N, C-alpha and C positions, 0 to 999 in steps of 0.2 A: 658336395656342396657347389662345385664349380659349374655344374650343369645348369643351374638357375641363371647365373650371369650370362652363360653361353646362349641359352634359349632366348633371353631378353635381347641380347645383342643380335642374334639371328633374326628375330621378329622385327626389330627396329631397322636392321640393315635391309631386309627385304622390302619393308614399307618405304624406306628412303629410295631404294633403287627403282621401285615401281613408280613412286611419285615423280622423281626427276625425269624418268623416261617418258611418262605420259604428259608431264608439263612441257617437255621438249617438243612433243608433237603439237600440243595445243598452242604454244607460244609461236612456233615457227609458222603454223597455219594462220595465226592471227597476223603475223608480219607479212604474209603473202596474200592477204585479202579475205581470208575465211574466218569469221567470228563464231562459227557454230559451237566450238568448244567453250569459248569465252561466255557466250550467252547461256550455256547450260551449266555454268559454274565450274568448268573443268580446267580452266587456265589458272591453276593454283598448285602449290606444293603441298597442300593439305592431304595427308595420306587417306583420310576418311573419304575423300572424293574419288580416290583411285583404287584403293585396295578392295578386292573381293575377299570376304572372310574365308570362304571355302578354298579359293585359290591360294590365299596366304597359308592356310593350314596344310594344303597339299605341298606347297613349296618347302615348308619346314620339315614335313615328314618324308616326302618322296623326292624332294629337290626338283620337282616339276610342277608348275602351277600356272596361274594366270591372273591378270588384273582386269579392271573394267576398261575396255578400250575407249579411247577418246574419240568422240564423234567429229568427223571432219567432212566437208563437202568440197571435193577437188574442183568442182565446177566454178567455185568462187575464187580460185587462185588466179592471179594475174596472168600466169602462164601455166597451163595444166601440167605439161611434162616436167618442167623445172620445179614447179611447186610439189608435185608428187615425189620427186626425187629428194628434195630438201626435207620435206616433212618425214619421209621414210627414214632418212639418215639422222634426223634431229634427236630422236630418243636415244640412239646409240651414242651419238656425240656427247649428249648430256650425261649419260652413264659414265663415259670415259673421263669427262671433266671432273665428275664427282669422285671417281676413283683416284684421280691425280691429286685432288684437294685432300682427300683422306690419307693418301700416301705421305703428303707433306706434313700433315698434322701428326700422323703416326710416328714419323721420323723425328719430330721435334717435341714429343711429349714423353714424360717418364711415368705418367699415371696409368695404372693397370686398366682401369675402366675405359679410359680414352683410347688406349692402344687396342683393347679388345674390340670396341665398337668400330673404330676406324679400319682395323685389319679385316673385320668381318664385312664391313661396307665395301672394301676394295674387292673382296672375293665375289660378292653378289653383284656389284655393278659391272665388273668384268664379265661375269657369267651372263648377266642380262644382255649386255652389248653383243657378246658372241652368239648366244642362242637366237637372238632376234634377227641375226643375219642369215638364218636358214631361209632358202628360197622356196618357202611353202606358205600359202595363204593361211592365216591373215598376218603372218610375221613380216617384219620390215624388209627382210631380204627379198620377199616376193614383190613388195612395192617398188624396190629398186630395179628389179628385173623388168617389171611391168612397164616402167618408164621407157625402156628401150625397145619394147616389142611393137612392131607396126600395127596400126589400127585394124588391118585386114585379118589379123590373127586373134582378134578379140573373142570370137566364138570359142576358140580353143582355150583361151584363158578362163572363160566362164565355166567351161566343162571341168577344168582342173580345180577351180575354186569350189565347185559344187561337191567335190569329194575330198576337199583339203583336210577335213577333220580325220578321215580314215588314213590319208597319206601321212599326216603328222604322227598319229598313234603308231603306225607301222614303223616309222623312222625311230621313234622313241623306244618301242618295245625291242626292236632288233638291234638297237644301238648304232644304226647306220648314220644317225645324225652326227656322231662323233667324227666321222670321216671329214665332214665339212667344218665342224666347229673347232676341233683340236688345233689346227694350224692358226686359225683366227684367234682363238683363245690364247695361244702361246705368244702371238704377235702383240696382243693387247697387254699381256703380263709384262712383256719386255718394255713396252712404252711406259707403263705405270712405274716399273722398277727404276726407270731413269730419274724419277723424282723422289726416290727413297734413299736419302743420304744422311 
């Protein structure tokens, strides 16, 4: 019988993690001068605007999935390089803030349902934050690296982006992504645990 509450908590937690992550991108882009996401109705915490049903199902079953990416136009940023860096980091920061809020609620609630949901939210928000730091397009880690790459190397970046799907699949199938993610994941867990008292 416990599997039903667990599935509900998992689905809700994934939807929350996706929504705060994409909202982070949209809101930070808005603050930096780009209203593309806002004008398309994506500057919201409403999961229906961000969750891809197939991607959500894949996340529940395989622990690997996707969301609807928030549309942004970096050319609208007041400063392209700084804007690209901040927007790339925003989703990760919002996931960590959400995990910290859930950790505080978890530590101060005795209700099983609340503890189940908040604990699951912590897991998925930390997981989203760490996974998105992979330096592979279209993940946020790539956006961070791209910020510091000289313009003269743009042609090489485009070539990598053109085969990014294959690179990401290889990293996932071989488990190579864990080499990068595991230390980041451990760091994020340690940060969030500081708020569980």
